[in-house]
C-alpha positions in Angstrom: 23.5 39.4 -19.9 23.1 39.9 -23.5 24.7 43.1 -25.0 22.6 46.2 -25.3 21.0 46.5 -28.7 18.4 48.2 -30.5 15.2 46.8 -29.1 16.5 47.5 -25.4 16.4 51.1 -26.2 13.8 51.2 -27.9 12.0 49.7 -24.7 13.4 51.4 -22.4 12.1 55.0 -24.4 9.0 53.6 -24.4 9.0 52.1 -20.5 10.5 55.7 -19.3 7.9 57.9 -21.3 5.4 55.7 -19.2 6.1 54.2 -15.5 9.7 53.3 -15.4 12.0 55.1 -13.9 16.3 54.5 -14.0 17.1 54.9 -10.1 21.0 56.6 -9.5 21.3 57.3 -5.9 23.7 59.8 -5.1 26.4 57.5 -3.6 26.5 54.8 -5.8 28.1 54.7 -9.0 25.6 53.1 -11.3 21.5 52.9 -12.0 19.1 50.6 -12.3 15.9 49.9 -13.9 13.1 50.1 -11.4 9.0 50.1 -11.9 5.9 48.9 -9.7 2.5 48.3 -10.7 -0.7 46.3 -10.2 -0.8 44.4 -14.0 1.2 41.6 -12.8 1.3 40.1 -15.9 2.5 42.8 -18.2 5.2 43.4 -15.2 6.3 39.7 -15.9 7.0 40.0 -19.5 8.5 43.2 -18.7 10.7 41.0 -16.4 11.3 38.6 -19.1 12.6 41.0 -21.4 14.7 43.1 -19.3 16.3 40.5 -17.7 17.5 39.2 -21.2 19.8 42.7 -20.5 20.2 42.7 -16.8 20.2 40.8 -13.5 16.4 41.7 -12.2 13.9 40.7 -9.6 10.7 40.7 -9.3 8.4 40.8 -6.2 4.8 41.3 -5.1 4.5 44.2 -2.5 2.2 46.0 -0.5 2.4 49.7 -0.4 2.8 51.6 2.6 -0.7 53.3 3.5 -1.9 56.0 1.5 -1.5 59.4 3.7 -5.2 60.1 3.5 -6.6 57.3 3.4 -4.8 54.8 5.3 -5.3 52.5 1.8 -2.8 49.7 1.1 -2.1 48.6 -2.2 -0.8 45.1 -4.1 1.4 45.8 -6.4 4.6 44.0 -8.3 7.9 45.9 -8.5 11.1 45.0 -10.7 14.1 46.2 -9.7 17.6 45.4 -12.3 20.5 45.6 -10.7 22.6 48.4 -11.3 24.6 49.1 -14.9 27.1 51.5 -16.6 24.3 51.0 -19.5 21.5 52.2 -17.2 23.9 55.7 -15.7 24.5 56.6 -19.1 21.1 56.2 -20.5 20.0 58.0 -17.0 22.6 61.2 -18.1 20.6 61.4 -21.0 16.8 61.2 -19.2 17.2 63.0 -15.9 18.6 66.4 -15.3 17.9 66.5 -12.3 14.3 65.2 -12.6 13.3 62.7 -15.9 13.1 65.0 -19.4 12.5 64.1 -22.6 16.2 63.6 -24.3 15.3 65.1 -27.9 17.6 62.7 -30.0 17.4 59.7 -27.5 13.6 59.8 -28.4 14.1 60.6 -32.0 16.4 57.7 -32.3 14.6 54.9 -30.4 10.4 56.3 -30.7 9.4 53.2 -32.7 6.4 51.1 -33.0 7.5 48.5 -30.0 8.1 51.7 -28.2 4.9 53.4 -29.2 3.3 50.1 -28.0 5.2 49.5 -24.3 4.4 53.6 -23.7 0.8 53.1 -24.7 0.6 49.8 -22.4 2.6 51.5 -19.8 1.0 55.2 -19.7 -2.3 55.3 -22.5 -5.6 54.3 -22.6 -8.6 54.8 -24.9 -11.9 55.9 -24.0 -13.0 56.9 -27.1 -9.4 58.1 -28.3 -6.4 57.4 -27.4 -4.5 59.4 -24.7 -1.2 59.3 -23.3 -0.2 61.0 -20.0 2.8 62.3 -20.3 2.3 64.4 -17.0 5.9 64.4 -15.5 7.3 66.2 -18.5 7.4 70.4 -19.9 4.9 71.9 -22.2 7.8 71.7 -24.3 9.0 68.8 -24.3 5.7 67.5 -24.8 4.9 69.4 -28.3 8.3 67.8 -29.1 6.3 64.3 -28.5 3.0 65.6 -30.4 5.3 66.8 -33.5 7.5 63.6 -33.6 4.3 61.1 -33.3 2.7 63.3 -36.4 6.0 63.2 -38.2 6.9 59.9 -37.5 3.6 57.8 -37.5 1.1 60.5 -39.0 -1.2 60.5 -36.0 -2.6 63.9 -35.3 -2.5 64.9 -31.7 -3.6 68.2 -29.3 -2.8 68.8 -26.0 -5.2 69.0 -23.7 -5.0 70.4 -19.6 -6.1 68.5 -16.8 -7.3 69.9 -13.8 -3.7 70.5 -12.5 -2.9 72.2 -15.4 -0.9 68.9 -16.7 -0.9 67.6 -20.0 -2.8 64.8 -21.5 -2.0 64.2 -25.6 -4.8 63.4 -27.4 -4.8 61.4 -30.3 
């Protein structure tokens, strides 16, 4: 595929702030990009983008039954083949759970990355909100400060009922 470039790193910044993940199994040398969701058209776009760089699969799947309701959900899954570049990025974003790699984010959080993050993880009902629930309070504060300094977006951090952070813009 295409050699990794700035646009790929910006894409991965937005996607990893959102719903995407990099999977690296202990018995495997390299990591892969993975994401699943119900928005077929959006994931098709992401598939077309990331497949410029890595061999990928894009499949429809039915989820396992929900543990409480037993309901199953239709979704679309995007997965790349394993690749050393993804392993390098994985080492920056996971320790062992997903973290905010401040130097990576500082370099690659652009308008393009912000758009992808919003499409993955944002909503706008009266205000724009992002849901960085997987990250620590300090990491979320870092993101809010970066949004202010880079894009002049004034944000506040709210907490949901589970004490997880939301960014309100």
